[in-house]
mmJSON file of the N, C-alpha and C atoms, coordinates in Angstrom:
{"data_MODEL":{"atom_site":{
"group_PDB":["ATOM","ATOM","ATOM","ATOM","ATOM","ATOM","ATOM","ATOM","ATOM","ATOM","ATOM","ATOM","ATOM","ATOM","ATOM","ATOM","ATOM","ATOM","ATOM","ATOM","ATOM","ATOM","ATOM","ATOM","ATOM","ATOM","ATOM","ATOM","ATOM","ATOM","ATOM","ATOM","ATOM","ATOM","ATOM","ATOM","ATOM","ATOM","ATOM","ATOM","ATOM","ATOM","ATOM","ATOM","ATOM","ATOM","ATOM","ATOM","ATOM","ATOM","ATOM","ATOM","ATOM","ATOM","ATOM","ATOM","ATOM","ATOM","ATOM","ATOM","ATOM","ATOM","ATOM","ATOM","ATOM","ATOM","ATOM","ATOM","ATOM","ATOM","ATOM","ATOM","ATOM","ATOM","ATOM","ATOM","ATOM","ATOM","ATOM","ATOM","ATOM","ATOM","ATOM","ATOM","ATOM","ATOM","ATOM","ATOM","ATOM","ATOM","ATOM","ATOM","ATOM","ATOM","ATOM","ATOM","ATOM","ATOM","ATOM","ATOM","ATOM","ATOM","ATOM","ATOM","ATOM","ATOM","ATOM","ATOM","ATOM","ATOM","ATOM","ATOM","ATOM","ATOM","ATOM","ATOM","ATOM","ATOM","ATOM","ATOM","ATOM","ATOM","ATOM","ATOM","ATOM","ATOM","ATOM","ATOM","ATOM","ATOM","ATOM","ATOM","ATOM","ATOM","ATOM","ATOM","ATOM","ATOM","ATOM","ATOM","ATOM","ATOM","ATOM","ATOM","ATOM","ATOM","ATOM","ATOM","ATOM","ATOM","ATOM","ATOM","ATOM","ATOM","ATOM","ATOM","ATOM","ATOM","ATOM","ATOM","ATOM","ATOM","ATOM","ATOM","ATOM","ATOM","ATOM","ATOM","ATOM","ATOM","ATOM","ATOM","ATOM","ATOM","ATOM","ATOM","ATOM","ATOM","ATOM","ATOM","ATOM","ATOM","ATOM","ATOM","ATOM","ATOM","ATOM","ATOM","ATOM","ATOM","ATOM","ATOM","ATOM","ATOM","ATOM","ATOM","ATOM","ATOM","ATOM","ATOM","ATOM","ATOM","ATOM","ATOM","ATOM","ATOM","ATOM","ATOM","ATOM","ATOM","ATOM","ATOM","ATOM","ATOM","ATOM","ATOM","ATOM","ATOM","ATOM"],
"id":[1,2,3,4,5,6,7,8,9,10,11,12,13,14,15,16,17,18,19,20,21,22,23,24,25,26,27,28,29,30,31,32,33,34,35,36,37,38,39,40,41,42,43,44,45,46,47,48,49,50,51,52,53,54,55,56,57,58,59,60,61,62,63,64,65,66,67,68,69,70,71,72,73,74,75,76,77,78,79,80,81,82,83,84,85,86,87,88,89,90,91,92,93,94,95,96,97,98,99,100,101,102,103,104,105,106,107,108,109,110,111,112,113,114,115,116,117,118,119,120,121,122,123,124,125,126,127,128,129,130,131,132,133,134,135,136,137,138,139,140,141,142,143,144,145,146,147,148,149,150,151,152,153,154,155,156,157,158,159,160,161,162,163,164,165,166,167,168,169,170,171,172,173,174,175,176,177,178,179,180,181,182,183,184,185,186,187,188,189,190,191,192,193,194,195,196,197,198,199,200,201,202,203,204,205,206,207,208,209,210,211,212,213,214,215,216,217,218,219],
"type_symbol":["N","C","C","N","C","C","N","C","C","N","C","C","N","C","C","N","C","C","N","C","C","N","C","C","N","C","C","N","C","C","N","C","C","N","C","C","N","C","C","N","C","C","N","C","C","N","C","C","N","C","C","N","C","C","N","C","C","N","C","C","N","C","C","N","C","C","N","C","C","N","C","C","N","C","C","N","C","C","N","C","C","N","C","C","N","C","C","N","C","C","N","C","C","N","C","C","N","C","C","N","C","C","N","C","C","N","C","C","N","C","C","N","C","C","N","C","C","N","C","C","N","C","C","N","C","C","N","C","C","N","C","C","N","C","C","N","C","C","N","C","C","N","C","C","N","C","C","N","C","C","N","C","C","N","C","C","N","C","C","N","C","C","N","C","C","N","C","C","N","C","C","N","C","C","N","C","C","N","C","C","N","C","C","N","C","C","N","C","C","N","C","C","N","C","C","N","C","C","N","C","C","N","C","C","N","C","C","N","C","C","N","C","C","N","C","C","N","C","C"],
"label_atom_id":["N","CA","C","N","CA","C","N","CA","C","N","CA","C","N","CA","C","N","CA","C","N","CA","C","N","CA","C","N","CA","C","N","CA","C","N","CA","C","N","CA","C","N","CA","C","N","CA","C","N","CA","C","N","CA","C","N","CA","C","N","CA","C","N","CA","C","N","CA","C","N","CA","C","N","CA","C","N","CA","C","N","CA","C","N","CA","C","N","CA","C","N","CA","C","N","CA","C","N","CA","C","N","CA","C","N","CA","C","N","CA","C","N","CA","C","N","CA","C","N","CA","C","N","CA","C","N","CA","C","N","CA","C","N","CA","C","N","CA","C","N","CA","C","N","CA","C","N","CA","C","N","CA","C","N","CA","C","N","CA","C","N","CA","C","N","CA","C","N","CA","C","N","CA","C","N","CA","C","N","CA","C","N","CA","C","N","CA","C","N","CA","C","N","CA","C","N","CA","C","N","CA","C","N","CA","C","N","CA","C","N","CA","C","N","CA","C","N","CA","C","N","CA","C","N","CA","C","N","CA","C","N","CA","C","N","CA","C","N","CA","C","N","CA","C","N","CA","C","N","CA","C","N","CA","C"],
"label_alt_id":[null,null,null,null,null,null,null,null,null,null,null,null,null,null,null,null,null,null,null,null,null,null,null,null,null,null,null,null,null,null,null,null,null,null,null,null,null,null,null,null,null,null,null,null,null,null,null,null,null,null,null,null,null,null,null,null,null,null,null,null,null,null,null,null,null,null,null,null,null,null,null,null,null,null,null,null,null,null,null,null,null,null,null,null,null,null,null,null,null,null,null,null,null,null,null,null,null,null,null,null,null,null,null,null,null,null,null,null,null,null,null,null,null,null,null,null,null,null,null,null,null,null,null,null,null,null,null,null,null,null,null,null,null,null,null,null,null,null,null,null,null,null,null,null,null,null,null,null,null,null,null,null,null,null,null,null,null,null,null,null,null,null,null,null,null,null,null,null,null,null,null,null,null,null,null,null,null,null,null,null,null,null,null,null,null,null,null,null,null,null,null,null,null,null,null,null,null,null,null,null,null,null,null,null,null,null,null,null,null,null,null,null,null,null,null,null,null,null,null],
"label_comp_id":["UNK","UNK","UNK","UNK","UNK","UNK","UNK","UNK","UNK","UNK","UNK","UNK","UNK","UNK","UNK","UNK","UNK","UNK","UNK","UNK","UNK","UNK","UNK","UNK","UNK","UNK","UNK","UNK","UNK","UNK","UNK","UNK","UNK","UNK","UNK","UNK","UNK","UNK","UNK","UNK","UNK","UNK","UNK","UNK","UNK","UNK","UNK","UNK","UNK","UNK","UNK","UNK","UNK","UNK","UNK","UNK","UNK","UNK","UNK","UNK","UNK","UNK","UNK","UNK","UNK","UNK","UNK","UNK","UNK","UNK","UNK","UNK","UNK","UNK","UNK","UNK","UNK","UNK","UNK","UNK","UNK","UNK","UNK","UNK","UNK","UNK","UNK","UNK","UNK","UNK","UNK","UNK","UNK","UNK","UNK","UNK","UNK","UNK","UNK","UNK","UNK","UNK","UNK","UNK","UNK","UNK","UNK","UNK","UNK","UNK","UNK","UNK","UNK","UNK","UNK","UNK","UNK","UNK","UNK","UNK","UNK","UNK","UNK","UNK","UNK","UNK","UNK","UNK","UNK","UNK","UNK","UNK","UNK","UNK","UNK","UNK","UNK","UNK","UNK","UNK","UNK","UNK","UNK","UNK","UNK","UNK","UNK","UNK","UNK","UNK","UNK","UNK","UNK","UNK","UNK","UNK","UNK","UNK","UNK","UNK","UNK","UNK","UNK","UNK","UNK","UNK","UNK","UNK","UNK","UNK","UNK","UNK","UNK","UNK","UNK","UNK","UNK","UNK","UNK","UNK","UNK","UNK","UNK","UNK","UNK","UNK","UNK","UNK","UNK","UNK","UNK","UNK","UNK","UNK","UNK","UNK","UNK","UNK","UNK","UNK","UNK","UNK","UNK","UNK","UNK","UNK","UNK","UNK","UNK","UNK","UNK","UNK","UNK","UNK","UNK","UNK","UNK","UNK","UNK"],
"label_asym_id":["A","A","A","A","A","A","A","A","A","A","A","A","A","A","A","A","A","A","A","A","A","A","A","A","A","A","A","A","A","A","A","A","A","A","A","A","A","A","A","A","A","A","A","A","A","A","A","A","A","A","A","A","A","A","A","A","A","A","A","A","A","A","A","A","A","A","A","A","A","A","A","A","A","A","A","A","A","A","A","A","A","A","A","A","A","A","A","A","A","A","A","A","A","A","A","A","A","A","A","A","A","A","A","A","A","A","A","A","A","A","A","A","A","A","A","A","A","A","A","A","A","A","A","A","A","A","A","A","A","A","A","A","A","A","A","A","A","A","A","A","A","A","A","A","A","A","A","A","A","A","A","A","A","A","A","A","A","A","A","A","A","A","A","A","A","A","A","A","A","A","A","A","A","A","A","A","A","A","A","A","A","A","A","A","A","A","A","A","A","A","A","A","A","A","A","A","A","A","A","A","A","A","A","A","A","A","A","A","A","A","A","A","A","A","A","A","A","A","A"],
"label_entity_id":["1","1","1","1","1","1","1","1","1","1","1","1","1","1","1","1","1","1","1","1","1","1","1","1","1","1","1","1","1","1","1","1","1","1","1","1","1","1","1","1","1","1","1","1","1","1","1","1","1","1","1","1","1","1","1","1","1","1","1","1","1","1","1","1","1","1","1","1","1","1","1","1","1","1","1","1","1","1","1","1","1","1","1","1","1","1","1","1","1","1","1","1","1","1","1","1","1","1","1","1","1","1","1","1","1","1","1","1","1","1","1","1","1","1","1","1","1","1","1","1","1","1","1","1","1","1","1","1","1","1","1","1","1","1","1","1","1","1","1","1","1","1","1","1","1","1","1","1","1","1","1","1","1","1","1","1","1","1","1","1","1","1","1","1","1","1","1","1","1","1","1","1","1","1","1","1","1","1","1","1","1","1","1","1","1","1","1","1","1","1","1","1","1","1","1","1","1","1","1","1","1","1","1","1","1","1","1","1","1","1","1","1","1","1","1","1","1","1","1"],
"label_seq_id":[1,1,1,2,2,2,3,3,3,4,4,4,5,5,5,6,6,6,7,7,7,8,8,8,9,9,9,10,10,10,11,11,11,12,12,12,13,13,13,14,14,14,15,15,15,16,16,16,17,17,17,18,18,18,19,19,19,20,20,20,21,21,21,22,22,22,23,23,23,24,24,24,25,25,25,26,26,26,27,27,27,28,28,28,29,29,29,30,30,30,31,31,31,32,32,32,33,33,33,34,34,34,35,35,35,36,36,36,37,37,37,38,38,38,39,39,39,40,40,40,41,41,41,42,42,42,43,43,43,44,44,44,45,45,45,46,46,46,47,47,47,48,48,48,49,49,49,50,50,50,51,51,51,52,52,52,53,53,53,54,54,54,55,55,55,56,56,56,57,57,57,58,58,58,59,59,59,60,60,60,61,61,61,62,62,62,63,63,63,64,64,64,65,65,65,66,66,66,67,67,67,68,68,68,69,69,69,70,70,70,71,71,71,72,72,72,73,73,73],
"pdbx_PDB_ins_code":[null,null,null,null,null,null,null,null,null,null,null,null,null,null,null,null,null,null,null,null,null,null,null,null,null,null,null,null,null,null,null,null,null,null,null,null,null,null,null,null,null,null,null,null,null,null,null,null,null,null,null,null,null,null,null,null,null,null,null,null,null,null,null,null,null,null,null,null,null,null,null,null,null,null,null,null,null,null,null,null,null,null,null,null,null,null,null,null,null,null,null,null,null,null,null,null,null,null,null,null,null,null,null,null,null,null,null,null,null,null,null,null,null,null,null,null,null,null,null,null,null,null,null,null,null,null,null,null,null,null,null,null,null,null,null,null,null,null,null,null,null,null,null,null,null,null,null,null,null,null,null,null,null,null,null,null,null,null,null,null,null,null,null,null,null,null,null,null,null,null,null,null,null,null,null,null,null,null,null,null,null,null,null,null,null,null,null,null,null,null,null,null,null,null,null,null,null,null,null,null,null,null,null,null,null,null,null,null,null,null,null,null,null,null,null,null,null,null,null],
"Cartn_x":[7.397,7.491,8.166,7.552,8.061,9.262,9.797,10.976,10.64,11.577,11.402,12.53,12.289,13.371,14.45,15.709,16.803,16.844,16.442,16.503,15.172,14.983,13.784,13.883,12.757,12.734,12.772,13.557,13.595,12.302,11.882,10.638,10.764,11.964,12.165,11.973,12.464,12.296,10.812,10.149,8.715,7.939,8.337,7.675,7.899,9.109,9.383,8.574,8.376,7.622,6.145,5.638,4.218,3.926,4.805,4.587,3.411,2.953,1.789,0.469,0.524,-0.682,-0.862,-1.646,-1.84,-3.187,-3.638,-4.881,-4.591,-5.469,-5.332,-6.558,-6.399,-7.549,-8.579,-9.874,-10.89,-10.784,-11.118,-11.062,-12.152,-11.811,-12.757,-12.904,-14.075,-14.319,-15.082,-15.128,-15.816,-17.308,-18.115,-19.566,-19.895,-20.74,-21.063,-21.894,-22.581,-23.403,-22.577,-21.874,-21.188,-19.66,-19.134,-17.704,-16.888,-17.546,-16.799,-16.457,-15.532,-15.099,-16.139,-16.431,-17.368,-16.914,-17.421,-17.104,-17.923,-17.36,-18.132,-19.331,-20.442,-21.69,-22.301,-22.068,-22.65,-23.28,-24.211,-24.83,-23.793,-23.784,-22.847,-23.218,-22.28,-22.617,-22.8,-22.334,-22.433,-23.77,-24.171,-25.398,-26.555,-26.303,-27.368,-27.844,-27.081,-27.475,-26.829,-27.542,-27.008,-27.58,-26.721,-27.109,-27.996,-27.68,-28.407,-29.721,-30.085,-31.351,-31.059,-31.867,-31.702,-32.34,-31.532,-31.993,-32.282,-31.394,-31.572,-31.498,-32.209,-32.169,-31.097,-30.145,-29.056,-29.463,-29.434,-29.793,-28.542,-28.66,-27.546,-27.49,-26.475,-26.392,-27.533,-28.196,-29.328,-28.832,-29.539,-29.17,-29.739,-28.918,-29.368,-30.03,-31.098,-31.771,-31.011,-30.784,-30.094,-31.106,-30.664,-31.528,-32.054,-31.224,-31.59,-32.705,-32.606,-33.638,-34.955,-34.894,-36.117,-36.833,-36.062,-36.684,-37.314,-36.764,-37.273,-38.551,-38.876,-40.086,-41.331],
"Cartn_y":[-74.913,-73.472,-72.882,-71.805,-71.211,-70.321,-69.769,-68.907,-67.598,-67.12,-65.884,-64.92,-63.618,-62.675,-62.741,-62.572,-62.648,-61.419,-60.247,-59.005,-58.267,-57.358,-56.525,-55.453,-55.203,-54.155,-52.795,-51.879,-50.513,-49.79,-48.83,-48.093,-47.253,-46.766,-45.976,-46.842,-48.042,-48.956,-49.311,-49.509,-49.82,-48.648,-47.413,-46.228,-46.079,-46.371,-46.286,-47.325,-48.479,-49.526,-49.14,-48.364,-48.033,-46.603,-45.948,-44.542,-44.306,-45.308,-45.136,-45.29,-45.737,-45.897,-44.623,-43.682,-42.419,-41.835,-40.879,-40.182,-38.967,-38.69,-37.482,-36.607,-35.291,-34.419,-34.564,-34.402,-34.535,-33.394,-33.647,-32.561,-31.533,-30.253,-29.18,-28.309,-27.7,-26.748,-25.564,-24.482,-23.283,-23.387,-22.926,-22.876,-21.727,-21.934,-20.841,-19.727,-19.991,-18.978,-18.093,-18.715,-17.94,-17.988,-18.763,-18.887,-19.466,-20.153,-20.847,-22.245,-22.901,-24.245,-25.273,-26.227,-27.308,-28.547,-29.708,-30.954,-31.052,-31.627,-31.746,-32.672,-32.339,-33.105,-33.186,-32.18,-32.09,-30.721,-30.605,-29.326,-28.455,-27.169,-26.24,-26.074,-26.301,-26.163,-24.716,-23.757,-22.348,-21.743,-21.968,-21.322,-22.292,-23.598,-24.579,-24.761,-24.292,-24.421,-25.644,-26.258,-27.354,-27.21,-27.15,-27.025,-25.803,-24.696,-23.453,-23.334,-24.318,-24.279,-24.401,-23.718,-23.833,-25.143,-26.001,-27.328,-27.371,-26.815,-26.802,-25.366,-25.111,-23.795,-23.822,-22.929,-22.859,-21.899,-22.379,-21.554,-20.913,-19.654,-18.943,-19.228,-18.692,-18.907,-18.179,-18.896,-18.315,-17.559,-16.501,-15.723,-16.393,-16.466,-17.069,-16.001,-16.364,-15.441,-15.373,-14.178,-14.006,-13.533,-13.421,-13.006,-11.588,-10.725,-9.323,-9.21,-9.95,-9.846,-10.469,-11.48,-12.072,-11.125,-10.383,-9.452,-8.268,-7.849,-6.669,-6.979,-8.201,-8.561,-8.33],
"Cartn_z":[10.242,10.41,9.169,8.638,7.401,7.628,6.561,6.676,7.396,8.187,8.934,8.568,8.67,8.384,9.471,9.062,10.03,10.927,10.367,11.136,11.055,11.989,12.018,10.919,10.238,9.219,9.894,9.384,9.906,9.524,10.357,10.078,8.818,8.523,7.308,6.062,6.11,4.977,4.81,5.926,5.888,5.297,5.672,5.137,3.646,3.188,1.745,0.978,1.581,0.919,0.814,1.791,1.833,1.406,0.662,0.347,-0.596,-1.281,-2.147,-1.383,-0.13,0.684,1.505,0.998,1.698,1.319,2.094,1.809,0.953,0.025,-0.78,-0.532,-0.574,-0.329,-1.449,-1.131,-2.174,-3.177,-4.44,-5.427,-5.139,-5.279,-5.007,-6.241,-6.385,-7.465,-6.884,-7.636,-7.173,-7.45,-6.492,-6.653,-7.605,-8.613,-9.538,-8.893,-7.78,-7.115,-6.193,-5.237,-4.199,-4.321,-5.265,-5.549,-4.392,-3.464,-2.407,-2.898,-2.233,-2.634,-2.229,-3.136,-2.856,-3.599,-3.177,-3.861,-5.138,-6.208,-7.443,-7.271,-7.913,-7.893,-6.494,-5.65,-4.321,-4.141,-3.206,-2.879,-2.172,-2.499,-1.876,-0.402,0.522,1.943,2.38,1.589,1.959,1.557,0.287,-0.193,-0.416,-0.536,-0.697,-2.128,-3.111,-4.512,-5.134,-6.099,-6.899,-8.299,-9.302,-10.716,-10.946,-10.278,-10.493,-9.752,-8.946,-8.202,-6.712,-5.894,-4.445,-3.995,-3.441,-3.052,-1.555,-0.749,0.693,1.197,2.271,2.888,3.968,3.857,4.827,5.934,7.149,8.288,8.859,9.242,9.85,11.33,12.006,13.455,14.16,15.046,15.757,16.982,17.317,18.494,19.73,20.761,22.009,22.869,23.526,24.42,25.742,26.187,27.459,28.496,29.72,30.806,30.59,30.053,29.854,28.827,27.73,26.698,27.176,28.027,28.533,29.469,30.267,31.216,30.512,29.391,28.705,27.937,27.737,26.985,27.765],
"occupancy":[1.0,1.0,1.0,1.0,1.0,1.0,1.0,1.0,1.0,1.0,1.0,1.0,1.0,1.0,1.0,1.0,1.0,1.0,1.0,1.0,1.0,1.0,1.0,1.0,1.0,1.0,1.0,1.0,1.0,1.0,1.0,1.0,1.0,1.0,1.0,1.0,1.0,1.0,1.0,1.0,1.0,1.0,1.0,1.0,1.0,1.0,1.0,1.0,1.0,1.0,1.0,1.0,1.0,1.0,1.0,1.0,1.0,1.0,1.0,1.0,1.0,1.0,1.0,1.0,1.0,1.0,1.0,1.0,1.0,1.0,1.0,1.0,1.0,1.0,1.0,1.0,1.0,1.0,1.0,1.0,1.0,1.0,1.0,1.0,1.0,1.0,1.0,1.0,1.0,1.0,1.0,1.0,1.0,1.0,1.0,1.0,1.0,1.0,1.0,1.0,1.0,1.0,1.0,1.0,1.0,1.0,1.0,1.0,1.0,1.0,1.0,1.0,1.0,1.0,1.0,1.0,1.0,1.0,1.0,1.0,1.0,1.0,1.0,1.0,1.0,1.0,1.0,1.0,1.0,1.0,1.0,1.0,1.0,1.0,1.0,1.0,1.0,1.0,1.0,1.0,1.0,1.0,1.0,1.0,1.0,1.0,1.0,1.0,1.0,1.0,1.0,1.0,1.0,1.0,1.0,1.0,1.0,1.0,1.0,1.0,1.0,1.0,1.0,1.0,1.0,1.0,1.0,1.0,1.0,1.0,1.0,1.0,1.0,1.0,1.0,1.0,1.0,1.0,1.0,1.0,1.0,1.0,1.0,1.0,1.0,1.0,1.0,1.0,1.0,1.0,1.0,1.0,1.0,1.0,1.0,1.0,1.0,1.0,1.0,1.0,1.0,1.0,1.0,1.0,1.0,1.0,1.0,1.0,1.0,1.0,1.0,1.0,1.0,1.0,1.0,1.0,1.0,1.0,1.0],
"B_iso_or_equiv":[0.0,0.0,0.0,0.0,0.0,0.0,0.0,0.0,0.0,0.0,0.0,0.0,0.0,0.0,0.0,0.0,0.0,0.0,0.0,0.0,0.0,0.0,0.0,0.0,0.0,0.0,0.0,0.0,0.0,0.0,0.0,0.0,0.0,0.0,0.0,0.0,0.0,0.0,0.0,0.0,0.0,0.0,0.0,0.0,0.0,0.0,0.0,0.0,0.0,0.0,0.0,0.0,0.0,0.0,0.0,0.0,0.0,0.0,0.0,0.0,0.0,0.0,0.0,0.0,0.0,0.0,0.0,0.0,0.0,0.0,0.0,0.0,0.0,0.0,0.0,0.0,0.0,0.0,0.0,0.0,0.0,0.0,0.0,0.0,0.0,0.0,0.0,0.0,0.0,0.0,0.0,0.0,0.0,0.0,0.0,0.0,0.0,0.0,0.0,0.0,0.0,0.0,0.0,0.0,0.0,0.0,0.0,0.0,0.0,0.0,0.0,0.0,0.0,0.0,0.0,0.0,0.0,0.0,0.0,0.0,0.0,0.0,0.0,0.0,0.0,0.0,0.0,0.0,0.0,0.0,0.0,0.0,0.0,0.0,0.0,0.0,0.0,0.0,0.0,0.0,0.0,0.0,0.0,0.0,0.0,0.0,0.0,0.0,0.0,0.0,0.0,0.0,0.0,0.0,0.0,0.0,0.0,0.0,0.0,0.0,0.0,0.0,0.0,0.0,0.0,0.0,0.0,0.0,0.0,0.0,0.0,0.0,0.0,0.0,0.0,0.0,0.0,0.0,0.0,0.0,0.0,0.0,0.0,0.0,0.0,0.0,0.0,0.0,0.0,0.0,0.0,0.0,0.0,0.0,0.0,0.0,0.0,0.0,0.0,0.0,0.0,0.0,0.0,0.0,0.0,0.0,0.0,0.0,0.0,0.0,0.0,0.0,0.0,0.0,0.0,0.0,0.0,0.0,0.0],
"pdbx_formal_charge":[null,null,null,null,null,null,null,null,null,null,null,null,null,null,null,null,null,null,null,null,null,null,null,null,null,null,null,null,null,null,null,null,null,null,null,null,null,null,null,null,null,null,null,null,null,null,null,null,null,null,null,null,null,null,null,null,null,null,null,null,null,null,null,null,null,null,null,null,null,null,null,null,null,null,null,null,null,null,null,null,null,null,null,null,null,null,null,null,null,null,null,null,null,null,null,null,null,null,null,null,null,null,null,null,null,null,null,null,null,null,null,null,null,null,null,null,null,null,null,null,null,null,null,null,null,null,null,null,null,null,null,null,null,null,null,null,null,null,null,null,null,null,null,null,null,null,null,null,null,null,null,null,null,null,null,null,null,null,null,null,null,null,null,null,null,null,null,null,null,null,null,null,null,null,null,null,null,null,null,null,null,null,null,null,null,null,null,null,null,null,null,null,null,null,null,null,null,null,null,null,null,null,null,null,null,null,null,null,null,null,null,null,null,null,null,null,null,null,null],
"auth_seq_id":[1,1,1,2,2,2,3,3,3,4,4,4,5,5,5,6,6,6,7,7,7,8,8,8,9,9,9,10,10,10,11,11,11,12,12,12,13,13,13,14,14,14,15,15,15,16,16,16,17,17,17,18,18,18,19,19,19,20,20,20,21,21,21,22,22,22,23,23,23,24,24,24,25,25,25,26,26,26,27,27,27,28,28,28,29,29,29,30,30,30,31,31,31,32,32,32,33,33,33,34,34,34,35,35,35,36,36,36,37,37,37,38,38,38,39,39,39,40,40,40,41,41,41,42,42,42,43,43,43,44,44,44,45,45,45,46,46,46,47,47,47,48,48,48,49,49,49,50,50,50,51,51,51,52,52,52,53,53,53,54,54,54,55,55,55,56,56,56,57,57,57,58,58,58,59,59,59,60,60,60,61,61,61,62,62,62,63,63,63,64,64,64,65,65,65,66,66,66,67,67,67,68,68,68,69,69,69,70,70,70,71,71,71,72,72,72,73,73,73],
"auth_comp_id":["UNK","UNK","UNK","UNK","UNK","UNK","UNK","UNK","UNK","UNK","UNK","UNK","UNK","UNK","UNK","UNK","UNK","UNK","UNK","UNK","UNK","UNK","UNK","UNK","UNK","UNK","UNK","UNK","UNK","UNK","UNK","UNK","UNK","UNK","UNK","UNK","UNK","UNK","UNK","UNK","UNK","UNK","UNK","UNK","UNK","UNK","UNK","UNK","UNK","UNK","UNK","UNK","UNK","UNK","UNK","UNK","UNK","UNK","UNK","UNK","UNK","UNK","UNK","UNK","UNK","UNK","UNK","UNK","UNK","UNK","UNK","UNK","UNK","UNK","UNK","UNK","UNK","UNK","UNK","UNK","UNK","UNK","UNK","UNK","UNK","UNK","UNK","UNK","UNK","UNK","UNK","UNK","UNK","UNK","UNK","UNK","UNK","UNK","UNK","UNK","UNK","UNK","UNK","UNK","UNK","UNK","UNK","UNK","UNK","UNK","UNK","UNK","UNK","UNK","UNK","UNK","UNK","UNK","UNK","UNK","UNK","UNK","UNK","UNK","UNK","UNK","UNK","UNK","UNK","UNK","UNK","UNK","UNK","UNK","UNK","UNK","UNK","UNK","UNK","UNK","UNK","UNK","UNK","UNK","UNK","UNK","UNK","UNK","UNK","UNK","UNK","UNK","UNK","UNK","UNK","UNK","UNK","UNK","UNK","UNK","UNK","UNK","UNK","UNK","UNK","UNK","UNK","UNK","UNK","UNK","UNK","UNK","UNK","UNK","UNK","UNK","UNK","UNK","UNK","UNK","UNK","UNK","UNK","UNK","UNK","UNK","UNK","UNK","UNK","UNK","UNK","UNK","UNK","UNK","UNK","UNK","UNK","UNK","UNK","UNK","UNK","UNK","UNK","UNK","UNK","UNK","UNK","UNK","UNK","UNK","UNK","UNK","UNK","UNK","UNK","UNK","UNK","UNK","UNK"],
"auth_asym_id":["A","A","A","A","A","A","A","A","A","A","A","A","A","A","A","A","A","A","A","A","A","A","A","A","A","A","A","A","A","A","A","A","A","A","A","A","A","A","A","A","A","A","A","A","A","A","A","A","A","A","A","A","A","A","A","A","A","A","A","A","A","A","A","A","A","A","A","A","A","A","A","A","A","A","A","A","A","A","A","A","A","A","A","A","A","A","A","A","A","A","A","A","A","A","A","A","A","A","A","A","A","A","A","A","A","A","A","A","A","A","A","A","A","A","A","A","A","A","A","A","A","A","A","A","A","A","A","A","A","A","A","A","A","A","A","A","A","A","A","A","A","A","A","A","A","A","A","A","A","A","A","A","A","A","A","A","A","A","A","A","A","A","A","A","A","A","A","A","A","A","A","A","A","A","A","A","A","A","A","A","A","A","A","A","A","A","A","A","A","A","A","A","A","A","A","A","A","A","A","A","A","A","A","A","A","A","A","A","A","A","A","A","A","A","A","A","A","A","A"],
"auth_atom_id":["N","CA","C","N","CA","C","N","CA","C","N","CA","C","N","CA","C","N","CA","C","N","CA","C","N","CA","C","N","CA","C","N","CA","C","N","CA","C","N","CA","C","N","CA","C","N","CA","C","N","CA","C","N","CA","C","N","CA","C","N","CA","C","N","CA","C","N","CA","C","N","CA","C","N","CA","C","N","CA","C","N","CA","C","N","CA","C","N","CA","C","N","CA","C","N","CA","C","N","CA","C","N","CA","C","N","CA","C","N","CA","C","N","CA","C","N","CA","C","N","CA","C","N","CA","C","N","CA","C","N","CA","C","N","CA","C","N","CA","C","N","CA","C","N","CA","C","N","CA","C","N","CA","C","N","CA","C","N","CA","C","N","CA","C","N","CA","C","N","CA","C","N","CA","C","N","CA","C","N","CA","C","N","CA","C","N","CA","C","N","CA","C","N","CA","C","N","CA","C","N","CA","C","N","CA","C","N","CA","C","N","CA","C","N","CA","C","N","CA","C","N","CA","C","N","CA","C","N","CA","C","N","CA","C","N","CA","C","N","CA","C","N","CA","C","N","CA","C","N","CA","C","N","CA","C"],
"pdbx_PDB_model_num":[1,1,1,1,1,1,1,1,1,1,1,1,1,1,1,1,1,1,1,1,1,1,1,1,1,1,1,1,1,1,1,1,1,1,1,1,1,1,1,1,1,1,1,1,1,1,1,1,1,1,1,1,1,1,1,1,1,1,1,1,1,1,1,1,1,1,1,1,1,1,1,1,1,1,1,1,1,1,1,1,1,1,1,1,1,1,1,1,1,1,1,1,1,1,1,1,1,1,1,1,1,1,1,1,1,1,1,1,1,1,1,1,1,1,1,1,1,1,1,1,1,1,1,1,1,1,1,1,1,1,1,1,1,1,1,1,1,1,1,1,1,1,1,1,1,1,1,1,1,1,1,1,1,1,1,1,1,1,1,1,1,1,1,1,1,1,1,1,1,1,1,1,1,1,1,1,1,1,1,1,1,1,1,1,1,1,1,1,1,1,1,1,1,1,1,1,1,1,1,1,1,1,1,1,1,1,1,1,1,1,1,1,1,1,1,1,1,1,1]
}}}
């Protein structure tokens, strides 16, 4: 049996030892079309443009049909 620690490590000491292991937010840049934040080298989720060209068509929220609109038709 190998060597074992005499005492339990405190959680604060464990946290100090692991302070470099963390998540960092992804880098963001402004979209040249709509000026919203987007990830570099990705299609803008707001307007759908990439490198000055529209790549994807962004659909807006669709209106739901209610009972009143169905009856009036």
